Steps between C-alpha positions, in 0.01 A plus 500: 500500500300616199694532177367746245377319187611588151254506208654167394705318762644260241744779400634654823829616342621659178696180434169308487365740243822474301471120481131526394578768241766281342234231447242742370674684215704386201872444552603797285271729702644358822855561383413864418351549848752314713831570331773761535805577285831318464542216749243683716754591768341841564154347563645245741715770659183696584344201676818401686566847623151543636526164676820603679322788676348405835279699736491456875157433647366690798242329719314583821314787332150397601214521254609654169287641220739536208400730213672487163333814358755722336509855358698585192485818288218621723284198425403225744545137398378189680849354504862602416513295178374515146494334157786628280516545124526167316551481128326275246280348769252344261765248401481365855130557578241667282344820630754524783513880515125540549508238776784688670326839463176364655699339785675829566176691525334231710784484755624862481853427377685637196505331161760632259419449129801454269564673168551146360182366663251286312216745576454872473487776760153592368373149592689450827514847651130526582509146651779588744317817612712711735773235515648505153861576420649510153849387404683666213763329289639817343401539134761657274243722321383790699159495335441139604631562852269796544198312373559194725535726803182688405318171458611393848378829645167478322452140621531607862846390590642674804872414502747480207786248528786554257712184453876551470641143513410382147742695281529196276324160477666228702589156370247293702665178396254273676216657302687451176556131578126465551435632150343827617487759226311819447293472289439137606590224252254209515737205463391140556662514848315820588172366367539186714565713808183696432292185446604374842360814668140519369374762745788737410436428133128568523549825691773612261281424199218697660719793599704520180870474427754640744588854404653832602164676518622839622727541197253386237367852453827608341561223240330293232344218703428275204811302595622424851849504351456865412401578860797305643747669270356841581517439877861382469598807304295754699545417866816529706856614450412870524452574870728759656455774761379755243237256374391427856471874573262538202285216626502649847372830358222328306363290790312691771494219756774295667779371276703192593833391343514120490793259481757697704787311663765770555518779755621739231193438282273531802641840598481626140138382482408706805666806347311441176166504688421131562248459780614142561786268420400147403791267602491196275720276282194405288471170678827383348356515146726775361862486625639185657793671672272746684512501879209367698257787527458456876879537547506854354167610651639628834765724348260648247244568773764661720634711212163642400372548856160665506536657159328211321295194582663161452320223312641148473460178297709195397467171688193573716318171570344552844385745761827436678691615193294818501587565864867449420482755216315757711746450786787575258349824373206434268175693541310275264554161331389339169498132411456401132547126456281407802197679364563348156540154659167565673291560192688240297408247767151607601369730220287800594515426874878454504594865557255528790656189649852647481379820660341304789808283533733799526266684734463202734875439502579865572266503798638171621856637482396806695356287781824303518711820502281675759403804287176656388590740217694495175713790627612285791659260257776756438631469858511117527813328619671356189778249445665352195617141474 
């Protein structure tokens, strides 16, 4: 039997890329990428909950030709997954956003640029072409909010994602133990970690210091400390339904509310004009006591019905996880750490490799389950351990 080859068969799973990434980037960058908050119970809860969901295979279907093409917001995508917003990416791998944007355009999947990205919408929007989304951490000043949204429009972004689940910075204890600070402090320990990763060091020196590039327009950039202080004071802590309604009025395309875990919030979001609910616990990075996102997904999907699309992230590591999420009510799935592992492990080709890995795994799962469309995933026989 012929097995479809991956671009690099040395890394046939996200776990392989994770191990390679850990060896490729400095320890402090690894801790920023791989950690959660508290004792990381929420992150582990995501993974454990997904693993407890089993799907019953159906055989004897003859020759199958599975297709993972998906339509969302009237646009066709090559697969039901995308690259979510990731903050401060240049700490982990220089030029990450541009790599992601080009991958999105090449493979026809969404890439969502973050307000706290290390590159600007003006640089990344044209690279992502028709597949760019923009994520808004709500600024407190109306003038800045309006300008960021206009910049996203002018840069060609099609979908606006408003993030609700960061009302306040989380503790991120593991990052603190690693000596991560913003702006970075170059201690002897940090310098030693950098020296041990010469490729990362060279690329970072070439790219320039990690930054919050989107926000630099609104503050004196002579000091990274000024930027960090401004971002901390300006973003978050101000989002309510009135604020969301003003954003909804300003954006002409689809608007998504991200970070929802309660049925009440989901219903209110639909009433406020959200085109989609993004079910997520921020990968366990914000609130340790949060439920596993997959556990609340079915009730949110049932409560909103056909009034809004359902997007999901938190714990996705395989095509099988994607099938689980779609079966439980998601219309589309995002996976952050896997794509970041990919480029931290393999550089420019890493995001392409993750795309191919997920795509291959989705098709493989569909063959095992005896289905040919993404829509058919919603009717699979499901069990929980």
